[in-house]
N, CA, C and O atoms as CSV, one atom per row, in Angstrom:
chain,resi,resn,atom,element,x,y,z
A,1,MET,N,N,137.504,55.678,6.690
A,1,MET,CA,C,138.308,54.524,7.015
A,1,MET,C,C,138.837,53.940,5.703
A,1,MET,O,O,138.142,53.929,4.688
A,2,LEU,N,N,140.054,53.468,5.746
A,2,LEU,CA,C,140.667,52.838,4.586
A,2,LEU,C,C,140.944,51.371,4.895
A,2,LEU,O,O,141.386,51.035,5.994
A,3,GLU,N,N,140.683,50.507,3.929
A,3,GLU,CA,C,141.040,49.094,4.017
A,3,GLU,C,C,142.040,48.827,2.914
A,3,GLU,O,O,141.854,49.284,1.787
A,4,ARG,N,N,143.106,48.090,3.221
A,4,ARG,CA,C,144.146,47.830,2.229
A,4,ARG,C,C,144.374,46.337,2.046
A,4,ARG,O,O,144.361,45.570,3.009
A,5,ALA,N,N,144.583,45.934,0.790
A,5,ALA,CA,C,144.952,44.559,0.455
A,5,ALA,C,C,146.156,44.639,-0.472
A,5,ALA,O,O,146.051,45.144,-1.589
A,6,ARG,N,N,147.286,44.146,-0.016
A,6,ARG,CA,C,148.516,44.224,-0.801
A,6,ARG,C,C,148.576,43.117,-1.843
A,6,ARG,O,O,148.222,41.970,-1.571
A,7,ARG,N,N,149.025,43.473,-3.024
A,7,ARG,CA,C,149.265,42.550,-4.126
A,7,ARG,C,C,150.754,42.627,-4.471
A,7,ARG,O,O,151.494,43.385,-3.844
A,8,LYS,N,N,151.191,41.860,-5.446
A,8,LYS,CA,C,152.602,41.835,-5.816
A,8,LYS,C,C,153.102,43.221,-6.236
A,8,LYS,O,O,154.117,43.683,-5.717
A,9,ASN,N,N,152.414,43.890,-7.159
A,9,ASN,CA,C,152.856,45.178,-7.683
A,9,ASN,C,C,151.886,46.319,-7.413
A,9,ASN,O,O,152.066,47.421,-7.933
A,10,SER,N,N,150.866,46.068,-6.610
A,10,SER,CA,C,149.870,47.102,-6.360
A,10,SER,C,C,149.252,46.915,-4.979
A,10,SER,O,O,149.533,45.949,-4.270
A,11,VAL,N,N,148.407,47.867,-4.626
A,11,VAL,CA,C,147.652,47.796,-3.379
A,11,VAL,C,C,146.207,48.140,-3.708
A,11,VAL,O,O,145.935,49.161,-4.339
A,12,LYS,N,N,145.284,47.291,-3.282
A,12,LYS,CA,C,143.866,47.614,-3.425
A,12,LYS,C,C,143.450,48.371,-2.172
A,12,LYS,O,O,143.541,47.855,-1.058
A,13,VAL,N,N,142.993,49.602,-2.373
A,13,VAL,CA,C,142.559,50.445,-1.264
A,13,VAL,C,C,141.047,50.608,-1.365
A,13,VAL,O,O,140.520,51.011,-2.401
A,14,THR,N,N,140.361,50.288,-0.273
A,14,THR,CA,C,138.919,50.485,-0.208
A,14,THR,C,C,138.643,51.670,0.691
A,14,THR,O,O,139.020,51.679,1.862
A,15,PHE,N,N,137.984,52.667,0.134
A,15,PHE,CA,C,137.600,53.874,0.855
A,15,PHE,C,C,136.207,53.627,1.418
A,15,PHE,O,O,135.274,53.355,0.662
A,16,VAL,N,N,136.053,53.717,2.740
A,16,VAL,CA,C,134.805,53.346,3.406
A,16,VAL,C,C,134.246,54.539,4.175
A,16,VAL,O,O,134.965,55.205,4.919
A,17,LEU,N,N,132.957,54.798,3.985
A,17,LEU,CA,C,132.247,55.865,4.696
A,17,LEU,C,C,130.992,55.291,5.348
A,17,LEU,O,O,130.450,54.289,4.880
A,18,PRO,N,N,130.523,55.931,6.439
A,18,PRO,CA,C,129.225,55.537,6.988
A,18,PRO,C,C,128.127,55.740,5.944
A,18,PRO,O,O,128.283,56.538,5.021
A,19,ALA,N,N,127.041,55.030,6.090
A,19,ALA,CA,C,125.967,55.065,5.093
A,19,ALA,C,C,125.365,56.449,4.912
A,19,ALA,O,O,124.901,56.772,3.818
A,20,ASP,N,N,125.359,57.269,5.945
A,20,ASP,CA,C,124.646,58.540,5.839
A,20,ASP,C,C,125.496,59.767,6.176
A,20,ASP,O,O,124.945,60.834,6.448
A,21,THR,N,N,126.801,59.640,6.164
A,21,THR,CA,C,127.661,60.779,6.499
A,21,THR,C,C,128.665,61.018,5.389
A,21,THR,O,O,129.628,60.262,5.267
A,22,PRO,N,N,128.477,62.021,4.595
A,22,PRO,CA,C,127.298,62.890,4.519
A,22,PRO,C,C,126.179,62.192,3.756
A,22,PRO,O,O,126.426,61.233,3.024
A,23,PRO,N,N,124.950,62.672,3.928
A,23,PRO,CA,C,123.799,62.001,3.304
A,23,PRO,C,C,123.617,62.406,1.847
A,23,PRO,O,O,122.532,62.842,1.461
A,24,ALA,N,N,124.645,62.270,1.045
A,24,ALA,CA,C,124.593,62.664,-0.370
A,24,ALA,C,C,125.541,61.777,-1.155
A,24,ALA,O,O,126.282,60.981,-0.579
A,25,GLU,N,N,125.512,61.919,-2.476
A,25,GLU,CA,C,126.455,61.200,-3.327
A,25,GLU,C,C,127.870,61.671,-3.009
A,25,GLU,O,O,128.102,62.866,-2.823
A,26,VAL,N,N,128.822,60.727,-2.946
A,26,VAL,CA,C,130.211,61.047,-2.613
A,26,VAL,C,C,131.140,60.346,-3.588
A,26,VAL,O,O,130.937,59.182,-3.934
A,27,SER,N,N,132.168,61.072,-4.029
A,27,SER,CA,C,133.234,60.517,-4.864
A,27,SER,C,C,134.553,60.618,-4.129
A,27,SER,O,O,134.771,61.538,-3.340
A,28,VAL,N,N,135.437,59.657,-4.397
A,28,VAL,CA,C,136.819,59.768,-3.946
A,28,VAL,C,C,137.576,60.351,-5.131
A,28,VAL,O,O,137.553,59.789,-6.226
A,29,VAL,N,N,138.243,61.469,-4.913
A,29,VAL,CA,C,138.994,62.108,-5.990
A,29,VAL,C,C,140.432,62.294,-5.541
A,29,VAL,O,O,140.693,62.662,-4.396
A,30,GLY,N,N,141.361,62.037,-6.451
A,30,GLY,CA,C,142.766,62.143,-6.098
A,30,GLY,C,C,143.651,62.091,-7.322
A,30,GLY,O,O,143.179,62.113,-8.458
A,31,ASP,N,N,144.944,62.023,-7.068
A,31,ASP,CA,C,145.891,61.996,-8.186
A,31,ASP,C,C,145.714,60.751,-9.044
A,31,ASP,O,O,146.085,60.762,-10.218
A,32,PHE,N,N,145.159,59.682,-8.491
A,32,PHE,CA,C,144.970,58.426,-9.222
A,32,PHE,C,C,143.827,58.491,-10.233
A,32,PHE,O,O,143.710,57.602,-11.076
A,33,ASN,N,N,142.980,59.521,-10.170
A,33,ASN,CA,C,141.926,59.695,-11.173
A,33,ASN,C,C,141.886,61.135,-11.701
A,33,ASN,O,O,140.849,61.626,-12.148
A,34,ASP,N,N,143.046,61.791,-11.633
A,34,ASP,CA,C,143.205,63.160,-12.135
A,34,ASP,C,C,142.213,64.135,-11.504
A,34,ASP,O,O,141.800,65.107,-12.136
A,35,TRP,N,N,141.835,63.866,-10.253
A,35,TRP,CA,C,140.934,64.751,-9.492
A,35,TRP,C,C,139.586,64.933,-10.195
A,35,TRP,O,O,138.998,66.014,-10.155
A,36,ARG,N,N,139.101,63.859,-10.843
A,36,ARG,CA,C,137.818,63.917,-11.545
A,36,ARG,C,C,136.703,63.319,-10.687
A,36,ARG,O,O,136.732,62.123,-10.395
A,37,PRO,N,N,135.722,64.129,-10.280
A,37,PRO,CA,C,134.584,63.609,-9.515
A,37,PRO,C,C,133.776,62.608,-10.340
A,37,PRO,O,O,133.693,62.718,-11.563
A,38,GLY,N,N,133.189,61.642,-9.658
A,38,GLY,CA,C,132.317,60.675,-10.314
A,38,GLY,C,C,133.007,59.443,-10.839
A,38,GLY,O,O,132.338,58.459,-11.155
A,39,VAL,N,N,134.322,59.459,-10.944
A,39,VAL,CA,C,135.056,58.295,-11.448
A,39,VAL,C,C,135.028,57.166,-10.415
A,39,VAL,O,O,134.858,56.001,-10.773
A,40,HIS,N,N,135.192,57.507,-9.148
A,40,HIS,CA,C,135.177,56.524,-8.062
A,40,HIS,C,C,134.146,56.944,-7.014
A,40,HIS,O,O,134.492,57.500,-5.972
A,41,SER,N,N,132.888,56.672,-7.305
A,41,SER,CA,C,131.795,57.003,-6.386
A,41,SER,C,C,131.593,55.868,-5.391
A,41,SER,O,O,131.657,54.694,-5.754
A,42,VAL,N,N,131.348,56.228,-4.127
A,42,VAL,CA,C,131.087,55.198,-3.119
A,42,VAL,C,C,129.688,54.639,-3.326
A,42,VAL,O,O,128.771,55.357,-3.727
A,43,ALA,N,N,129.536,53.344,-3.047
A,43,ALA,CA,C,128.267,52.645,-3.220
A,43,ALA,C,C,127.950,51.858,-1.952
A,43,ALA,O,O,128.862,51.493,-1.211
A,44,PRO,N,N,126.681,51.593,-1.693
A,44,PRO,CA,C,126.303,50.862,-0.475
A,44,PRO,C,C,126.905,49.452,-0.431
A,44,PRO,O,O,127.036,48.770,-1.447
A,45,ARG,N,N,127.265,49.048,0.799
A,45,ARG,CA,C,127.718,47.675,1.065
A,45,ARG,C,C,126.704,46.997,1.983
A,45,ARG,O,O,125.863,47.662,2.587
A,46,LYS,N,N,126.786,45.705,2.082
A,46,LYS,CA,C,125.866,44.945,2.935
A,46,LYS,C,C,126.038,45.258,4.415
A,46,LYS,O,O,125.103,45.079,5.195
A,47,ASP,N,N,127.227,45.725,4.816
A,47,ASP,CA,C,127.470,45.988,6.234
A,47,ASP,C,C,126.957,47.359,6.693
A,47,ASP,O,O,127.190,47.755,7.835
A,48,GLY,N,N,126.258,48.086,5.806
A,48,GLY,CA,C,125.690,49.371,6.185
A,48,GLY,C,C,126.580,50.561,5.891
A,48,GLY,O,O,126.188,51.698,6.151
A,49,HIS,N,N,127.762,50.329,5.357
A,49,HIS,CA,C,128.656,51.410,4.963
A,49,HIS,C,C,128.559,51.631,3.458
A,49,HIS,O,O,127.875,50.887,2.754
A,50,ARG,N,N,129.250,52.663,2.970
A,50,ARG,CA,C,129.412,52.889,1.534
A,50,ARG,C,C,130.896,52.797,1.237
A,50,ARG,O,O,131.717,53.202,2.059
A,51,ALA,N,N,131.254,52.267,0.065
A,51,ALA,CA,C,132.671,52.065,-0.233
A,51,ALA,C,C,132.925,52.009,-1.727
A,51,ALA,O,O,132.023,51.787,-2.534
A,52,VAL,N,N,134.196,52.221,-2.065
A,52,VAL,CA,C,134.689,52.009,-3.419
A,52,VAL,C,C,136.141,51.535,-3.290
A,52,VAL,O,O,136.880,52.005,-2.426
A,53,THR,N,N,136.538,50.603,-4.156
A,53,THR,CA,C,137.895,50.069,-4.141
A,53,THR,C,C,138.651,50.548,-5.367
A,53,THR,O,O,138.137,50.529,-6.486
A,54,VAL,N,N,139.894,50.981,-5.129
A,54,VAL,CA,C,140.763,51.474,-6.190
A,54,VAL,C,C,142.084,50.712,-6.100
A,54,VAL,O,O,142.642,50.567,-5.012
A,55,GLU,N,N,142.584,50.226,-7.232
A,55,GLU,CA,C,143.887,49.552,-7.258
A,55,GLU,C,C,144.954,50.585,-7.606
A,55,GLU,O,O,144.882,51.239,-8.646
A,56,LEU,N,N,145.945,50.726,-6.724
A,56,LEU,CA,C,146.989,51.737,-6.863
A,56,LEU,C,C,148.360,51.087,-6.965
A,56,LEU,O,O,148.565,49.998,-6.428
A,57,PRO,N,N,149.304,51.735,-7.647
A,57,PRO,CA,C,150.666,51.205,-7.704
A,57,PRO,C,C,151.266,51.112,-6.304
A,57,PRO,O,O,151.027,51.968,-5.453
A,58,LYS,N,N,152.036,50.076,-6.086
A,58,LYS,CA,C,152.683,49.857,-4.793
A,58,LYS,C,C,153.853,50.824,-4.618
A,58,LYS,O,O,154.552,51.144,-5.579
A,59,GLY,N,N,154.056,51.280,-3.398
A,59,GLY,CA,C,155.245,52.049,-3.073
A,59,GLY,C,C,155.135,53.548,-3.222
A,59,GLY,O,O,156.139,54.241,-3.061
A,60,GLY,N,N,153.979,54.079,-3.518
A,60,GLY,CA,C,153.848,55.527,-3.665
A,60,GLY,C,C,152.834,56.088,-2.696
A,60,GLY,O,O,152.172,55.354,-1.963
A,61,THR,N,N,152.725,57.397,-2.705
A,61,THR,CA,C,151.655,58.045,-1.961
A,61,THR,C,C,150.671,58.622,-2.969
A,61,THR,O,O,151.055,59.021,-4.069
A,62,HIS,N,N,149.421,58.662,-2.591
A,62,HIS,CA,C,148.371,59.095,-3.495
A,62,HIS,C,C,147.430,60.045,-2.757
A,62,HIS,O,O,146.514,59.600,-2.066
A,63,PRO,N,N,147.654,61.350,-2.903
A,63,PRO,CA,C,146.785,62.310,-2.237
A,63,PRO,C,C,145.346,62.183,-2.740
A,63,PRO,O,O,145.114,61.909,-3.917
A,64,PHE,N,N,144.388,62.385,-1.841
A,64,PHE,CA,C,142.977,62.308,-2.207
A,64,PHE,C,C,142.145,63.093,-1.208
A,64,PHE,O,O,142.608,63.453,-0.126
A,65,ARG,N,N,140.918,63.344,-1.598
A,65,ARG,CA,C,139.891,63.892,-0.711
A,65,ARG,C,C,138.559,63.314,-1.164
A,65,ARG,O,O,138.456,62.720,-2.238
A,66,TYR,N,N,137.541,63.496,-0.331
A,66,TYR,CA,C,136.186,63.116,-0.706
A,66,TYR,C,C,135.453,64.363,-1.185
A,66,TYR,O,O,135.673,65.462,-0.675
A,67,LEU,N,N,134.579,64.179,-2.169
A,67,LEU,CA,C,133.751,65.271,-2.661
A,67,LEU,C,C,132.302,64.816,-2.659
A,67,LEU,O,O,131.931,63.864,-3.345
A,68,ALA,N,N,131.479,65.525,-1.864
A,68,ALA,CA,C,130.047,65.220,-1.793
A,68,ALA,C,C,129.275,66.228,-2.628
A,68,ALA,O,O,129.804,67.266,-3.027
A,69,ALA,N,N,128.027,65.904,-2.880
A,69,ALA,CA,C,127.144,66.805,-3.622
A,69,ALA,C,C,127.165,68.190,-2.992
A,69,ALA,O,O,127.329,68.330,-1.780
A,70,GLY,N,N,126.999,69.197,-3.814
A,70,GLY,CA,C,127.013,70.568,-3.325
A,70,GLY,C,C,128.410,71.124,-3.152
A,70,GLY,O,O,128.604,72.106,-2.437
A,71,ASP,N,N,129.403,70.495,-3.813
A,71,ASP,CA,C,130.795,70.937,-3.745
A,71,ASP,C,C,131.340,70.929,-2.317
A,71,ASP,O,O,132.099,71.816,-1.928
A,72,HIS,N,N,130.941,69.915,-1.541
A,72,HIS,CA,C,131.393,69.753,-0.154
A,72,HIS,C,C,132.599,68.810,-0.116
A,72,HIS,O,O,132.447,67.596,-0.253
A,73,TRP,N,N,133.803,69.376,0.071
A,73,TRP,CA,C,135.037,68.595,0.175
A,73,TRP,C,C,135.273,68.228,1.628
A,73,TRP,O,O,135.026,69.038,2.521
A,74,PHE,N,N,135.758,66.993,1.877
A,74,PHE,CA,C,136.124,66.621,3.239
A,74,PHE,C,C,137.206,65.551,3.214
A,74,PHE,O,O,137.418,64.879,2.205
A,75,ASN,N,N,137.884,65.408,4.347
A,75,ASN,CA,C,139.012,64.491,4.485
A,75,ASN,C,C,138.623,63.233,5.242
A,75,ASN,O,O,137.561,63.167,5.862
A,76,ASP,N,N,139.486,62.249,5.183
A,76,ASP,CA,C,139.374,61.024,5.971
A,76,ASP,C,C,140.415,61.121,7.072
A,76,ASP,O,O,141.614,61.085,6.791
A,77,ASP,N,N,139.983,61.243,8.312
A,77,ASP,CA,C,140.907,61.428,9.435
A,77,ASP,C,C,141.842,60.248,9.654
A,77,ASP,O,O,142.848,60.384,10.351
A,78,THR,N,N,141.529,59.084,9.068
A,78,THR,CA,C,142.379,57.914,9.253
A,78,THR,C,C,143.472,57.794,8.186
A,78,THR,O,O,144.318,56.902,8.266
A,79,ALA,N,N,143.460,58.683,7.190
A,79,ALA,CA,C,144.397,58.574,6.068
A,79,ALA,C,C,145.654,59.403,6.299
A,79,ALA,O,O,145.654,60.353,7.082
A,80,ASP,N,N,146.725,59.025,5.601
A,80,ASP,CA,C,148.007,59.674,5.741
A,80,ASP,C,C,148.139,60.957,4.923
A,80,ASP,O,O,148.686,61.941,5.421
A,81,ASP,N,N,147.655,60.974,3.686
A,81,ASP,CA,C,147.910,62.096,2.778
A,81,ASP,C,C,146.639,62.457,2.028
A,81,ASP,O,O,146.114,61.654,1.256
A,82,GLN,N,N,146.149,63.666,2.257
A,82,GLN,CA,C,144.898,64.063,1.640
A,82,GLN,C,C,144.980,65.419,0.959
A,82,GLN,O,O,143.950,65.979,0.583
A,83,ASP,N,N,146.158,65.949,0.795
A,83,ASP,CA,C,146.292,67.260,0.150
A,83,ASP,C,C,146.028,67.128,-1.346
A,83,ASP,O,O,146.173,66.057,-1.935
A,84,GLY,N,N,145.641,68.241,-1.933
A,84,GLY,CA,C,145.513,68.247,-3.374
A,84,GLY,C,C,144.293,68.968,-3.859
A,84,GLY,O,O,143.570,69.625,-3.111
A,85,GLY,N,N,144.094,68.816,-5.151
A,85,GLY,CA,C,143.088,69.421,-5.978
A,85,GLY,C,C,141.918,70.135,-5.388
A,85,GLY,O,O,141.071,70.644,-6.122
């Protein structure tokens, strides 16, 4: 699930996952972090989910995927563009 907060020149996007799916460390990797794992790792929230927020330039598309431990790549079914690296 993605949560968005629009700013004047950017958009804050929060990538949200259930607490235990998958039950391992997960990073959001995409063109905004040069497809580098570990730069944007999801962390527990008080509501029982895991999340990380990334501020992105307004008006563009930013392909991404999730990467879990064990080289397990997966997509977010609620997102528009997930192709890449």
